[in-house]
mmCIF file of the N, C-alpha and C atoms, coordinates in Angstrom:
data_MODEL
# 
_entry.id   MODEL 
# 
loop_
_atom_site.group_PDB 
_atom_site.id 
_atom_site.type_symbol 
_atom_site.label_atom_id 
_atom_site.label_alt_id 
_atom_site.label_comp_id 
_atom_site.label_asym_id 
_atom_site.label_entity_id 
_atom_site.label_seq_id 
_atom_site.pdbx_PDB_ins_code 
_atom_site.Cartn_x 
_atom_site.Cartn_y 
_atom_site.Cartn_z 
_atom_site.occupancy 
_atom_site.B_iso_or_equiv 
_atom_site.pdbx_formal_charge 
_atom_site.auth_seq_id 
_atom_site.auth_comp_id 
_atom_site.auth_asym_id 
_atom_site.auth_atom_id 
_atom_site.pdbx_PDB_model_num 
ATOM 1   N N  . MET A 1 1  ? -5.447  -18.035 14.216  1.00 0.00 ? 1  MET A N  1 
ATOM 2   C CA . MET A 1 1  ? -5.687  -16.582 14.150  1.00 0.00 ? 1  MET A CA 1 
ATOM 3   C C  . MET A 1 1  ? -6.875  -16.317 13.332  1.00 0.00 ? 1  MET A C  1 
ATOM 4   N N  . THR A 1 2  ? -7.741  -15.413 13.576  1.00 0.00 ? 2  THR A N  1 
ATOM 5   C CA . THR A 1 2  ? -8.875  -15.100 12.798  1.00 0.00 ? 2  THR A CA 1 
ATOM 6   C C  . THR A 1 2  ? -8.488  -14.174 11.598  1.00 0.00 ? 2  THR A C  1 
ATOM 7   N N  . ASN A 1 3  ? -9.385  -14.037 10.707  1.00 0.00 ? 3  ASN A N  1 
ATOM 8   C CA . ASN A 1 3  ? -9.212  -13.168 9.530   1.00 0.00 ? 3  ASN A CA 1 
ATOM 9   C C  . ASN A 1 3  ? -9.785  -11.765 9.724   1.00 0.00 ? 3  ASN A C  1 
ATOM 10  N N  . SER A 1 4  ? -9.951  -11.457 11.015  1.00 0.00 ? 4  SER A N  1 
ATOM 11  C CA . SER A 1 4  ? -10.588 -10.010 11.240  1.00 0.00 ? 4  SER A CA 1 
ATOM 12  C C  . SER A 1 4  ? -9.483  -8.926  11.264  1.00 0.00 ? 4  SER A C  1 
ATOM 13  N N  . LYS A 1 5  ? -9.783  -7.820  10.899  1.00 0.00 ? 5  LYS A N  1 
ATOM 14  C CA . LYS A 1 5  ? -9.006  -6.737  10.920  1.00 0.00 ? 5  LYS A CA 1 
ATOM 15  C C  . LYS A 1 5  ? -8.636  -6.129  12.222  1.00 0.00 ? 5  LYS A C  1 
ATOM 16  N N  . LEU A 1 6  ? -7.425  -5.785  12.565  1.00 0.00 ? 6  LEU A N  1 
ATOM 17  C CA . LEU A 1 6  ? -7.142  -5.253  13.955  1.00 0.00 ? 6  LEU A CA 1 
ATOM 18  C C  . LEU A 1 6  ? -7.775  -3.771  14.075  1.00 0.00 ? 6  LEU A C  1 
ATOM 19  N N  . VAL A 1 7  ? -7.668  -3.003  12.975  1.00 0.00 ? 7  VAL A N  1 
ATOM 20  C CA . VAL A 1 7  ? -8.239  -1.629  13.001  1.00 0.00 ? 7  VAL A CA 1 
ATOM 21  C C  . VAL A 1 7  ? -8.982  -1.469  11.716  1.00 0.00 ? 7  VAL A C  1 
ATOM 22  N N  . PRO A 1 8  ? -10.250 -1.931  11.641  1.00 0.00 ? 8  PRO A N  1 
ATOM 23  C CA . PRO A 1 8  ? -11.052 -1.796  10.398  1.00 0.00 ? 8  PRO A CA 1 
ATOM 24  C C  . PRO A 1 8  ? -11.164 -0.391  9.770   1.00 0.00 ? 8  PRO A C  1 
ATOM 25  N N  . GLU A 1 9  ? -11.039 0.576   10.661  1.00 0.00 ? 9  GLU A N  1 
ATOM 26  C CA . GLU A 1 9  ? -11.127 2.022   10.095  1.00 0.00 ? 9  GLU A CA 1 
ATOM 27  C C  . GLU A 1 9  ? -9.844  2.370   9.309   1.00 0.00 ? 9  GLU A C  1 
ATOM 28  N N  . ALA A 1 10 ? -8.784  1.690   9.485   1.00 0.00 ? 10 ALA A N  1 
ATOM 29  C CA . ALA A 1 10 ? -7.544  1.934   8.751   1.00 0.00 ? 10 ALA A CA 1 
ATOM 30  C C  . ALA A 1 10 ? -7.624  1.457   7.278   1.00 0.00 ? 10 ALA A C  1 
ATOM 31  N N  . LYS A 1 11 ? -8.524  0.733   6.950   1.00 0.00 ? 11 LYS A N  1 
ATOM 32  C CA . LYS A 1 11 ? -8.608  0.212   5.594   1.00 0.00 ? 11 LYS A CA 1 
ATOM 33  C C  . LYS A 1 11 ? -8.640  1.319   4.503   1.00 0.00 ? 11 LYS A C  1 
ATOM 34  N N  . ASN A 1 12 ? -9.539  2.267   4.687   1.00 0.00 ? 12 ASN A N  1 
ATOM 35  C CA . ASN A 1 12 ? -9.641  3.371   3.666   1.00 0.00 ? 12 ASN A CA 1 
ATOM 36  C C  . ASN A 1 12 ? -8.384  4.140   3.641   1.00 0.00 ? 12 ASN A C  1 
ATOM 37  N N  . GLY A 1 13 ? -7.773  4.476   4.780   1.00 0.00 ? 13 GLY A N  1 
ATOM 38  C CA . GLY A 1 13 ? -6.448  5.152   4.690   1.00 0.00 ? 13 GLY A CA 1 
ATOM 39  C C  . GLY A 1 13 ? -5.412  4.410   3.947   1.00 0.00 ? 13 GLY A C  1 
ATOM 40  N N  . LEU A 1 14 ? -5.337  3.136   4.223   1.00 0.00 ? 14 LEU A N  1 
ATOM 41  C CA . LEU A 1 14 ? -4.324  2.393   3.478   1.00 0.00 ? 14 LEU A CA 1 
ATOM 42  C C  . LEU A 1 14 ? -4.563  2.216   2.004   1.00 0.00 ? 14 LEU A C  1 
ATOM 43  N N  . ASN A 1 15 ? -5.827  2.133   1.671   1.00 0.00 ? 15 ASN A N  1 
ATOM 44  C CA . ASN A 1 15 ? -6.158  2.091   0.249   1.00 0.00 ? 15 ASN A CA 1 
ATOM 45  C C  . ASN A 1 15 ? -5.841  3.427   -0.433  1.00 0.00 ? 15 ASN A C  1 
ATOM 46  N N  . LYS A 1 16 ? -6.080  4.551   0.246   1.00 0.00 ? 16 LYS A N  1 
ATOM 47  C CA . LYS A 1 16 ? -5.716  5.813   -0.343  1.00 0.00 ? 16 LYS A CA 1 
ATOM 48  C C  . LYS A 1 16 ? -4.245  5.999   -0.482  1.00 0.00 ? 16 LYS A C  1 
ATOM 49  N N  . PHE A 1 17 ? -3.488  5.583   0.586   1.00 0.00 ? 17 PHE A N  1 
ATOM 50  C CA . PHE A 1 17 ? -2.065  5.574   0.549   1.00 0.00 ? 17 PHE A CA 1 
ATOM 51  C C  . PHE A 1 17 ? -1.497  4.727   -0.611  1.00 0.00 ? 17 PHE A C  1 
ATOM 52  N N  . LYS A 1 18 ? -2.134  3.572   -0.708  1.00 0.00 ? 18 LYS A N  1 
ATOM 53  C CA . LYS A 1 18 ? -1.647  2.713   -1.840  1.00 0.00 ? 18 LYS A CA 1 
ATOM 54  C C  . LYS A 1 18 ? -1.856  3.246   -3.224  1.00 0.00 ? 18 LYS A C  1 
ATOM 55  N N  . GLN A 1 19 ? -2.969  3.952   -3.337  1.00 0.00 ? 19 GLN A N  1 
ATOM 56  C CA . GLN A 1 19 ? -3.350  4.554   -4.633  1.00 0.00 ? 19 GLN A CA 1 
ATOM 57  C C  . GLN A 1 19 ? -2.369  5.697   -4.816  1.00 0.00 ? 19 GLN A C  1 
ATOM 58  N N  . GLU A 1 20 ? -2.034  6.478   -3.871  1.00 0.00 ? 20 GLU A N  1 
ATOM 59  C CA . GLU A 1 20 ? -1.094  7.558   -3.949  1.00 0.00 ? 20 GLU A CA 1 
ATOM 60  C C  . GLU A 1 20 ? 0.309   7.147   -4.434  1.00 0.00 ? 20 GLU A C  1 
ATOM 61  N N  . VAL A 1 21 ? 0.808   6.020   -3.784  1.00 0.00 ? 21 VAL A N  1 
ATOM 62  C CA . VAL A 1 21 ? 2.086   5.485   -4.057  1.00 0.00 ? 21 VAL A CA 1 
ATOM 63  C C  . VAL A 1 21 ? 2.073   4.919   -5.507  1.00 0.00 ? 21 VAL A C  1 
ATOM 64  N N  . ALA A 1 22 ? 1.023   4.212   -5.866  1.00 0.00 ? 22 ALA A N  1 
ATOM 65  C CA . ALA A 1 22 ? 0.898   3.601   -7.260  1.00 0.00 ? 22 ALA A CA 1 
ATOM 66  C C  . ALA A 1 22 ? 0.957   4.704   -8.274  1.00 0.00 ? 22 ALA A C  1 
ATOM 67  N N  . ASN A 1 23 ? 0.282   5.717   -8.029  1.00 0.00 ? 23 ASN A N  1 
ATOM 68  C CA . ASN A 1 23 ? 0.181   6.911   -8.937  1.00 0.00 ? 23 ASN A CA 1 
ATOM 69  C C  . ASN A 1 23 ? 1.532   7.469   -9.179  1.00 0.00 ? 23 ASN A C  1 
ATOM 70  N N  . GLU A 1 24 ? 2.268   7.644   -8.063  1.00 0.00 ? 24 GLU A N  1 
ATOM 71  C CA . GLU A 1 24 ? 3.630   8.327   -8.183  1.00 0.00 ? 24 GLU A CA 1 
ATOM 72  C C  . GLU A 1 24 ? 4.537   7.376   -8.948  1.00 0.00 ? 24 GLU A C  1 
ATOM 73  N N  . MET A 1 25 ? 4.348   6.083   -8.743  1.00 0.00 ? 25 MET A N  1 
ATOM 74  C CA . MET A 1 25 ? 5.355   5.055   -9.457  1.00 0.00 ? 25 MET A CA 1 
ATOM 75  C C  . MET A 1 25 ? 4.731   4.842   -10.881 1.00 0.00 ? 25 MET A C  1 
ATOM 76  N N  . GLY A 1 26 ? 3.673   5.235   -11.222 1.00 0.00 ? 26 GLY A N  1 
ATOM 77  C CA . GLY A 1 26 ? 3.155   4.982   -12.537 1.00 0.00 ? 26 GLY A CA 1 
ATOM 78  C C  . GLY A 1 26 ? 2.516   3.582   -12.749 1.00 0.00 ? 26 GLY A C  1 
ATOM 79  N N  . VAL A 1 27 ? 2.092   3.094   -11.670 1.00 0.00 ? 27 VAL A N  1 
ATOM 80  C CA . VAL A 1 27 ? 1.392   1.717   -11.724 1.00 0.00 ? 27 VAL A CA 1 
ATOM 81  C C  . VAL A 1 27 ? -0.033  1.902   -11.726 1.00 0.00 ? 27 VAL A C  1 
ATOM 82  N N  . PRO A 1 28 ? -0.752  1.495   -12.744 1.00 0.00 ? 28 PRO A N  1 
ATOM 83  C CA . PRO A 1 28 ? -2.151  1.716   -12.880 1.00 0.00 ? 28 PRO A CA 1 
ATOM 84  C C  . PRO A 1 28 ? -3.005  0.888   -12.043 1.00 0.00 ? 28 PRO A C  1 
ATOM 85  N N  . PHE A 1 29 ? -3.093  1.124   -10.737 1.00 0.00 ? 29 PHE A N  1 
ATOM 86  C CA . PHE A 1 29 ? -3.904  0.484   -9.866  1.00 0.00 ? 29 PHE A CA 1 
ATOM 87  C C  . PHE A 1 29 ? -5.388  0.771   -10.040 1.00 0.00 ? 29 PHE A C  1 
ATOM 88  N N  . LYS A 1 30 ? -6.316  -0.288  -10.036 1.00 0.00 ? 30 LYS A N  1 
ATOM 89  C CA . LYS A 1 30 ? -7.680  -0.071  -10.169 1.00 0.00 ? 30 LYS A CA 1 
ATOM 90  C C  . LYS A 1 30 ? -8.395  -0.975  -9.132  1.00 0.00 ? 30 LYS A C  1 
ATOM 91  N N  . ASP A 1 31 ? -9.712  -1.083  -9.267  1.00 0.00 ? 31 ASP A N  1 
ATOM 92  C CA . ASP A 1 31 ? -10.412 -1.948  -8.367  1.00 0.00 ? 31 ASP A CA 1 
ATOM 93  C C  . ASP A 1 31 ? -10.078 -3.488  -8.591  1.00 0.00 ? 31 ASP A C  1 
ATOM 94  N N  . TYR A 1 32 ? -9.745  -3.778  -9.902  1.00 0.00 ? 32 TYR A N  1 
ATOM 95  C CA . TYR A 1 32 ? -9.228  -5.151  -10.236 1.00 0.00 ? 32 TYR A CA 1 
ATOM 96  C C  . TYR A 1 32 ? -7.791  -4.960  -10.818 1.00 0.00 ? 32 TYR A C  1 
ATOM 97  N N  . ASN A 1 33 ? -6.898  -5.632  -10.301 1.00 0.00 ? 33 ASN A N  1 
ATOM 98  C CA . ASN A 1 33 ? -5.510  -5.500  -10.634 1.00 0.00 ? 33 ASN A CA 1 
ATOM 99  C C  . ASN A 1 33 ? -4.897  -6.846  -11.233 1.00 0.00 ? 33 ASN A C  1 
ATOM 100 N N  . GLY A 1 34 ? -5.768  -7.723  -11.791 1.00 0.00 ? 34 GLY A N  1 
ATOM 101 C CA . GLY A 1 34 ? -5.315  -8.978  -12.275 1.00 0.00 ? 34 GLY A CA 1 
ATOM 102 C C  . GLY A 1 34 ? -4.395  -8.854  -13.523 1.00 0.00 ? 34 GLY A C  1 
ATOM 103 N N  . GLU A 1 35 ? -4.378  -7.706  -14.174 1.00 0.00 ? 35 GLU A N  1 
ATOM 104 C CA . GLU A 1 35 ? -3.535  -7.570  -15.359 1.00 0.00 ? 35 GLU A CA 1 
ATOM 105 C C  . GLU A 1 35 ? -2.058  -7.039  -14.979 1.00 0.00 ? 35 GLU A C  1 
ATOM 106 N N  . LEU A 1 36 ? -1.941  -6.624  -13.733 1.00 0.00 ? 36 LEU A N  1 
ATOM 107 C CA . LEU A 1 36 ? -0.654  -6.100  -13.282 1.00 0.00 ? 36 LEU A CA 1 
ATOM 108 C C  . LEU A 1 36 ? 0.292   -7.355  -13.036 1.00 0.00 ? 36 LEU A C  1 
ATOM 109 N N  . THR A 1 37 ? 1.615   -7.107  -13.132 1.00 0.00 ? 37 THR A N  1 
ATOM 110 C CA . THR A 1 37 ? 2.550   -8.137  -12.864 1.00 0.00 ? 37 THR A CA 1 
ATOM 111 C C  . THR A 1 37 ? 2.789   -8.163  -11.218 1.00 0.00 ? 37 THR A C  1 
ATOM 112 N N  . SER A 1 38 ? 3.257   -9.199  -10.852 1.00 0.00 ? 38 SER A N  1 
ATOM 113 C CA . SER A 1 38 ? 3.559   -9.425  -9.388  1.00 0.00 ? 38 SER A CA 1 
ATOM 114 C C  . SER A 1 38 ? 4.692   -8.358  -8.961  1.00 0.00 ? 38 SER A C  1 
ATOM 115 N N  . LYS A 1 39 ? 5.527   -8.049  -9.943  1.00 0.00 ? 39 LYS A N  1 
ATOM 116 C CA . LYS A 1 39 ? 6.581   -7.139  -9.796  1.00 0.00 ? 39 LYS A CA 1 
ATOM 117 C C  . LYS A 1 39 ? 6.020   -5.684  -9.533  1.00 0.00 ? 39 LYS A C  1 
ATOM 118 N N  . GLN A 1 40 ? 5.057   -5.379  -10.371 1.00 0.00 ? 40 GLN A N  1 
ATOM 119 C CA . GLN A 1 40 ? 4.472   -4.045  -10.160 1.00 0.00 ? 40 GLN A CA 1 
ATOM 120 C C  . GLN A 1 40 ? 3.692   -3.939  -8.791  1.00 0.00 ? 40 GLN A C  1 
ATOM 121 N N  . CYS A 1 41 ? 2.931   -4.934  -8.377  1.00 0.00 ? 41 CYS A N  1 
ATOM 122 C CA . CYS A 1 41 ? 2.218   -4.940  -7.231  1.00 0.00 ? 41 CYS A CA 1 
ATOM 123 C C  . CYS A 1 41 ? 3.155   -4.875  -5.975  1.00 0.00 ? 41 CYS A C  1 
ATOM 124 N N  . GLY A 1 42 ? 4.209   -5.740  -6.083  1.00 0.00 ? 42 GLY A N  1 
ATOM 125 C CA . GLY A 1 42 ? 5.167   -5.758  -5.055  1.00 0.00 ? 42 GLY A CA 1 
ATOM 126 C C  . GLY A 1 42 ? 6.022   -4.619  -4.889  1.00 0.00 ? 42 GLY A C  1 
ATOM 127 N N  . SER A 1 43 ? 6.271   -3.854  -5.975  1.00 0.00 ? 43 SER A N  1 
ATOM 128 C CA . SER A 1 43 ? 6.975   -2.594  -5.926  1.00 0.00 ? 43 SER A CA 1 
ATOM 129 C C  . SER A 1 43 ? 6.182   -1.549  -5.171  1.00 0.00 ? 43 SER A C  1 
ATOM 130 N N  . VAL A 1 44 ? 4.840   -1.548  -5.374  1.00 0.00 ? 44 VAL A N  1 
ATOM 131 C CA . VAL A 1 44 ? 4.038   -0.614  -4.612  1.00 0.00 ? 44 VAL A CA 1 
ATOM 132 C C  . VAL A 1 44 ? 4.064   -1.010  -3.158  1.00 0.00 ? 44 VAL A C  1 
ATOM 133 N N  . GLY A 1 45 ? 3.819   -2.227  -2.795  1.00 0.00 ? 45 GLY A N  1 
ATOM 134 C CA . GLY A 1 45 ? 3.810   -2.685  -1.406  1.00 0.00 ? 45 GLY A CA 1 
ATOM 135 C C  . GLY A 1 45 ? 5.151   -2.425  -0.712  1.00 0.00 ? 45 GLY A C  1 
ATOM 136 N N  . GLY A 1 46 ? 6.227   -2.632  -1.414  1.00 0.00 ? 46 GLY A N  1 
ATOM 137 C CA . GLY A 1 46 ? 7.494   -2.334  -0.841  1.00 0.00 ? 46 GLY A CA 1 
ATOM 138 C C  . GLY A 1 46 ? 7.784   -0.872  -0.588  1.00 0.00 ? 46 GLY A C  1 
ATOM 139 N N  . GLU A 1 47 ? 7.337   -0.138  -1.486  1.00 0.00 ? 47 GLU A N  1 
ATOM 140 C CA . GLU A 1 47 ? 7.443   1.388   -1.288  1.00 0.00 ? 47 GLU A CA 1 
ATOM 141 C C  . GLU A 1 47 ? 6.611   1.835   -0.122  1.00 0.00 ? 47 GLU A C  1 
ATOM 142 N N  . MET A 1 48 ? 5.420   1.370   0.015   1.00 0.00 ? 48 MET A N  1 
ATOM 143 C CA . MET A 1 48 ? 4.597   1.658   1.055   1.00 0.00 ? 48 MET A CA 1 
ATOM 144 C C  . MET A 1 48 ? 5.213   1.345   2.357   1.00 0.00 ? 48 MET A C  1 
ATOM 145 N N  . VAL A 1 49 ? 5.850   0.116   2.524   1.00 0.00 ? 49 VAL A N  1 
ATOM 146 C CA . VAL A 1 49 ? 6.482   -0.184  3.816   1.00 0.00 ? 49 VAL A CA 1 
ATOM 147 C C  . VAL A 1 49 ? 7.671   0.659   4.105   1.00 0.00 ? 49 VAL A C  1 
ATOM 148 N N  . LYS A 1 50 ? 8.464   1.010   3.010   1.00 0.00 ? 50 LYS A N  1 
ATOM 149 C CA . LYS A 1 50 ? 9.563   1.803   3.089   1.00 0.00 ? 50 LYS A CA 1 
ATOM 150 C C  . LYS A 1 50 ? 9.202   3.188   3.652   1.00 0.00 ? 50 LYS A C  1 
ATOM 151 N N  . ARG A 1 51 ? 8.115   3.744   3.176   1.00 0.00 ? 51 ARG A N  1 
ATOM 152 C CA . ARG A 1 51 ? 7.702   5.074   3.519   1.00 0.00 ? 51 ARG A CA 1 
ATOM 153 C C  . ARG A 1 51 ? 7.181   4.985   4.959   1.00 0.00 ? 51 ARG A C  1 
ATOM 154 N N  . MET A 1 52 ? 6.490   3.993   5.324   1.00 0.00 ? 52 MET A N  1 
ATOM 155 C CA . MET A 1 52 ? 5.938   3.892   6.797   1.00 0.00 ? 52 MET A CA 1 
ATOM 156 C C  . MET A 1 52 ? 6.961   3.657   7.698   1.00 0.00 ? 52 MET A C  1 
ATOM 157 N N  . VAL A 1 53 ? 8.009   2.880   7.438   1.00 0.00 ? 53 VAL A N  1 
ATOM 158 C CA . VAL A 1 53 ? 9.196   2.802   8.404   1.00 0.00 ? 53 VAL A CA 1 
ATOM 159 C C  . VAL A 1 53 ? 9.847   4.057   8.416   1.00 0.00 ? 53 VAL A C  1 
ATOM 160 N N  . HIS A 1 54 ? 10.068  4.787   7.366   1.00 0.00 ? 54 HIS A N  1 
ATOM 161 C CA . HIS A 1 54 ? 10.817  6.131   7.394   1.00 0.00 ? 54 HIS A CA 1 
ATOM 162 C C  . HIS A 1 54 ? 10.077  7.085   8.284   1.00 0.00 ? 54 HIS A C  1 
ATOM 163 N N  . GLN A 1 55 ? 8.710   7.108   8.130   1.00 0.00 ? 55 GLN A N  1 
ATOM 164 C CA . GLN A 1 55 ? 7.948   7.897   8.934   1.00 0.00 ? 55 GLN A CA 1 
ATOM 165 C C  . GLN A 1 55 ? 8.048   7.614   10.472  1.00 0.00 ? 55 GLN A C  1 
ATOM 166 N N  . TYR A 1 56 ? 7.950   6.329   10.669  1.00 0.00 ? 56 TYR A N  1 
ATOM 167 C CA . TYR A 1 56 ? 8.133   5.871   12.124  1.00 0.00 ? 56 TYR A CA 1 
ATOM 168 C C  . TYR A 1 56 ? 9.417   6.266   12.675  1.00 0.00 ? 56 TYR A C  1 
ATOM 169 N N  . GLU A 1 57 ? 10.477  6.048   11.942  1.00 0.00 ? 57 GLU A N  1 
ATOM 170 C CA . GLU A 1 57 ? 11.823  6.319   12.393  1.00 0.00 ? 57 GLU A CA 1 
ATOM 171 C C  . GLU A 1 57 ? 12.060  7.811   12.636  1.00 0.00 ? 57 GLU A C  1 
ATOM 172 N N  . SER A 1 58 ? 11.406  8.655   11.838  1.00 0.00 ? 58 SER A N  1 
ATOM 173 C CA . SER A 1 58 ? 11.623  10.109  11.840  1.00 0.00 ? 58 SER A CA 1 
ATOM 174 C C  . SER A 1 58 ? 10.939  10.577  13.165  1.00 0.00 ? 58 SER A C  1 
ATOM 175 N N  . LYS A 1 59 ? 9.992   9.888   13.707  1.00 0.00 ? 59 LYS A N  1 
ATOM 176 C CA . LYS A 1 59 ? 9.261   10.271  14.915  1.00 0.00 ? 59 LYS A CA 1 
ATOM 177 C C  . LYS A 1 59 ? 10.008  9.940   16.186  1.00 0.00 ? 59 LYS A C  1 
ATOM 178 N N  . LEU A 1 60 ? 11.067  9.034   16.028  1.00 0.00 ? 60 LEU A N  1 
ATOM 179 C CA . LEU A 1 60 ? 11.824  8.568   17.210  1.00 0.00 ? 60 LEU A CA 1 
ATOM 180 C C  . LEU A 1 60 ? 12.754  9.663   17.725  1.00 0.00 ? 60 LEU A C  1 
# 
């Protein structure tokens, strides 16, 4: 499998969504996040997936 993005245009939208979720959770995301714990980063990613699944299920 190649490292290419399936929908390159979605990158900006996902980055914006990630920043919104991080802000709501009080996680200080920046361009460089090396000082954050894996728990902090994982909690943001988990919440993003939770919200995306909820949004998809609500459309069914």
